[in-house]
N, C-alpha and C positions, 0 to 999 in steps of 0.2 A: 954522349955524356949529358946527363940531365942538368937542370937548374935546381939548386937546393933552396927551398923556401924555409925561412926561419921565422917563427912566430914568438913574440915576446909578450910578457905580461898577460893582460886579460885576453889578448888575441890567441895565445897558446891555449887558454882555457876554452875559448870558443871553438878552436880547431881540434880540441881533444888530443893535441900533440904539439911538440915544440918544433918539429921539422916535418917537411914533406918534399918530395921531388916531383918535378913535372918536366915534360919534354921541352927542349930548346928548339928554336928561339922563343922568347917570351916577352910580350908587351903588356901594357896595363890592361887592355880589354881581355887578353888571353889569361892573365893572372886571375882577374875577377871571375872569368868563366870556369876556371879550375877549382874555385873555392865553393864550399857549401854556401847556401843563400845567406844564412845568418852571419857567417864570417865575411862574405863579400860586402854586405851592408856595413859591417864594422870597419873593414879596410877602406871603404870609400869615404869614411868620415874625414873631413878636411884636417882634423887634428892628428890623424895617423900619418906618420912619416914612413918613407921607404928609403932603404939604403941598398946599394948594389956594391958588393965587395967592400963594405965598410964605408962607402962614400954616400952621404945623404943626397938625395935628389931634391932639387929646388921644386920641381913639378913632377909628382909621381906619375902623371899621365905620360911623361916622356920615358917611362921605363923601357929599356931595351937590354934584355939579358940574354947571354949566349951560353953555350955549353960550358959547364964547369963553374958558372957564376953562382954567387950566393945572393939571394934577395931577402932582406930582412924587413919585416913589418913591425914598426915600433909604435905602440900606443902612446897617448899623451902621458907625460910624467905626472904622477900624483904623489901626494905626501902631506905631511902635516907638521 
């Protein structure tokens, strides 16, 4: 069972999709390696947050996702 990646906001635009699946297990380096270059650069921005199964990670470099997990990449909130 794969890991489901969910891209929100401008990251979905950058990915040309709101979701993608990759093989488990998945760590931060593996995630970046699976992403297109432009999206990997955007995801590495310190303002982008990562959640696993709805729980925000304090340090996205500590990502450890297994089979069936959902990893969401959340861009900074903007508004006016």
